[in-house]
N, C-alpha and C positions, 0 to 999 in steps of 0.2 A: 393170602394174603391178596392176591388175584382176583377171587371170587369173591371176600367182602368189595374188594371198588368196584366189580361191575354191579352188584347188587345195588352198591353205593349210587353207582351214574344209572342205574336202571329205576331205583326208587326217585333220583332227584330228577330223571327226566320225565317221569310221572305224575308228580309235583309240580312243576312246569306247564304241563299241559292240562291240567286240573286247572291251576290258577288261572292260563289263559280261556280257560272252557267255562270258568266262574264270574270272567268278566265280561262276553260275548253275551247279550240277551236271550233267552229260550227263545230257538228256531231259528236266529241269525246264522245264515251261513257263512263261512271265513272270505277274508279279501284278502287279496283278491281273487275272483272266483274266474278270470279268463284272462287275456291280453290287456295289461294298460295302457294306453297310447298317451304319448307328450305332443300334441300341437305346437309346435314350435315357426313362429310369426320369417323366422331369417331362412335364406338360404344354405344349400347342404355345403359343411364345413367353417364359415366365419364362426368368430367364438362359438355366441352362446349355443350354436350347434353342437360345437365339440366339447360342449361342459352337460349340456341336454345327451349328450349320446353316452358320453361318461357316468353321467346318473342314472342313464337305463341301464348301462350295464351292472352296475352294480345293486341293482332294485331286481335286475330279473335274478342275479343270485341270491337275493335276500328273501324274496316273495316265492320263487319258485318257479314262476308264469311271467310269460314273453313280456318288456315292455318294451314298446317299439317309439321312433320319432317319426312323427309325420309333420314333413318341411312345406309351409303355406306361405311364404314371404309374398310379400306387397302390401300398401294400402295402410302402412302402417300398421300391419296388425288388427285391421277393422273389418276385413272380411274371414279371417281364420277364426275371432276371437267371438261373430258374429255365428258362427257355425259349430264352435263347444259349444255355445249357448243352446242349439236344439238336438244335444245328447243328452241320454238318461242323465240325471243327477244320483249316480252311483257310486261314484267316485272311481272308475276304468280309463274317463277322458279328462288328463289334466293341462292346461294348458301354462305354455311359459313368457310371462307377461312381460311388460316391462314401461319404463315413464311415459311414452307415447302412447302405450293401449291405456291405462289406467289413471293417468291423470293429466295428459295434455287433449286426448283425443275431445272427450266431453268438452272440454274449453272450448275448441272449434268446431264441433258442428252440433247446429241444433237437431240434428236428427242423426243416431246412430243405430247401429243392427244388433246392439249389446245397450244395458246397463249400470254401471259399474257397483250401485249401490247394491242393484235390487239380484243382480245375475250371478254375482263371482264370491266365491267361500275360500275368503285369505288362508294358503298355506305359510305360507316362509318366503321370506328373499332368499335367493341363491349365491347370486355376486353382487360384486362391484367393478368398474372398469376406472382407468385415467388417461383422461383423454390429453392430447399434446398439441400446440399450435404447429401447423404441418406447412412449408410451405414448398413447393419447386426445389428444384435444387440450382438453379441458377438465379433465383430472388434475389432480387438487390437488399432484402430487409436481412437483416443481422441479429436482431429480437425485437421480442416483442413492443417494447417501446417506440421504435422506429414504425412500426406498423400503426402502433396510433398513432402517431404523428401525423401519419401521411393520412390515414382517416382524417381526422381534424381538419386537414389542410385543406380536404375536395372532401367533404360529407358523400359519401354515398358510390365515393370512383373505388375503392377498394371493394374487390369482391371476394364471394367465400364461397364454397361448395358445400352440399348436405347432403343427405339421404333424402328431405323431403320436408312439406311442411310439419313438421310439427314434433321430427325423427330427434334424437336426444342427442344428433351433432348439430343440427340448429339451434335446442334452445338450450346447447351450452354455447355455442358460440355468441348466441345475440344478448348470453347472460354477458360473458364477456363484454361484448362492446356498452352495453347500457351501464355497466359501473364505470368504463371508460367514456361515459357520456360524446360515442358517436356513432354515426348511422352508417350501415354497410351494405352492399349490394348480395342480395341472397341468388345462389344460383342452386337451383335443387334437381337432383339426378335421379333414377330411378337405380340404379345399377354403380356398384361398388367400383368395377372395374372401371367406366367409362371414368366416375368422376376423381380417379388418384390418374389416370391419365391427365384431364384438363389440366391438375394443378397441378405434374410435374410439367409441363409445355408451358402451362406462363397463363392458356386459356383463362386459367381462375386463380385470384391470389392463394389463397390458401383455404386451410379446413383443421377439423380435429376431430381424432380418434386414436383410440387404443395406438400403442407402439409397435407393438405385438402383431396388430392388423396390418400393417405397411412395413414389419422388417425387412423384407426381400428389397422393396423400394430406396428403404433409408440407405442400406448399403452397397446400393447399386447408383448412390448417388441423385437418383431420380427425385429426389422428396428428401425434403432437409427439417427437423423438430427446431422449432425457435425456442421451446418453453412447456413445463409439462402445468400445468394446470391444478396444482395438489399445493398443500401448504408444505411439504418437504419433500426434501430431490427424491425421486425414486431411487432404491435400492439396486434397481436392475440399469439403471441411464445416471448413475451419479455427478454425470459430465455436462448434465442438461440441469439449467437452473427451472427455476420456479417464474410463474408469474410474473410475481411480485421482485424477483431479484433482476428478470429479465423488462423490467422497464412498463410492466403493465398492472393494470388492477388487480387485486392479491382475491382473482377468483380460482374456486374448485369447481372441475368439473367432472364428475363421477357416476354417471350412467348405472343404471341398475337393472336385475333381472328378477323375474318372484316367481314362481308357479301357484298356482290360482285350481279350486276345483267349482263345477256352478253349484249354485247356490241350491238348499232343498239335501243335499247330498246326507245322508247322517251322521250326527255326529260322531258316531263310534268308530267310523268310518275315517270321518276329519283328521280325526286325533289320531288314529293309526297311521295316517299317510304323513302326518305334520312330522309325528313322532319317526317314522322311518325314514321319511326323505330328511330330514336333519339328521339321522345316524348317519346314513349313507353318502352326505356332501360331508363328512368328518373322514370319511377314510381315505389313506394316505393317494391312493389311485386318482380320485375324482381331484382332491387337492391340488396333484401335481397337474394332471393334466390342465385343469384352470390355469394352474398359474404359467404355466408355456401358453396358453392361450394369452397373456395379459389381463385375468382376473381374480379378484380376491375372494374368495367363498365367506359367504355372511348370512349363517342361517338367521332365522329369526322365529319370533311365533309370530299366532296371525297375528294379533295385537299390532306389535312393533312394524310391520306391513302394511297397517290400514294407518298407522302414524304417518308411515312414512309415503303414502301416496298423498296423506292430507298435508302432507311439509310441501311435496313439490306442485299441489295445484296454488299452494299460497306464492309461490315462488313463481310459475309462470303464466300467472292471470295478469299479473304488469304487462310483462311482455304481448301479452295478446290485446291487453286496452288499451297497449299504444303502438299497436301494430307492427311492431317487430317481429311476434308471429306470426301470419297475417292467417284468417281464415280462409281455405279453399276457394 
């Protein structure tokens, strides 16, 4: 019996190998042939980096080749994506892109070291987050409605902090401000630590970030969430009202991230990358680590990613036209 099972297992393995070989063009090397690099335009330890590293670990086991994360934070991903553009289009260098890189930067800059349409090959969406409005622990405001009323009474007197022009935090808050019909004062920061310190001290009135990012500051009383920018209350924080319930406009703030490759990468490699990454995103360990970081895993087709980029460009264009998200 055991011999029969062994033979069946062997034959099944051979059949699978032959099938895989049959789908590969003659003379084509197996992918990946060497280390795969995921370039992440965020610092080590922040949410997107956490997800990228858990994905890299899963793909390393899946492919039998090292998958490493290369952190290149700053400049809304412009420098990092410009560097990726210079790498060979063979699938061995991937880029973790977001709203700023793919949808906002082309609207803010006349010249960029990359062209979204020409230089990238969409693979899949990775995850989305949900932002909350956050004030300092001693802020006088107890609801989003109170914040909006203060901004209406004195235009541009209420200040907010973001991680720079075009960053998801700025786009989210200006979307909120536009829907509320108010004008706010933008205070950009290069470093998240300095940003949270300023809001906690009351030097800047509020900001918008994922709750998991600031969990320690919230539990310590340094920051206080007013509302979550979602259609429904979060399962993880059922005590927090939505923006609409808190007297603000019913807008949603769901920043996202995706993986892209270089344009010109062979179609067979792009297809394998998309299949393998989506499979890895479904792994229990990847999902659980993403949830701990405050993210919802959202794998997609390349076409769905293209549609997400276009939808965000259409949503951000009025913010740029009205000077809410200003050109640097």
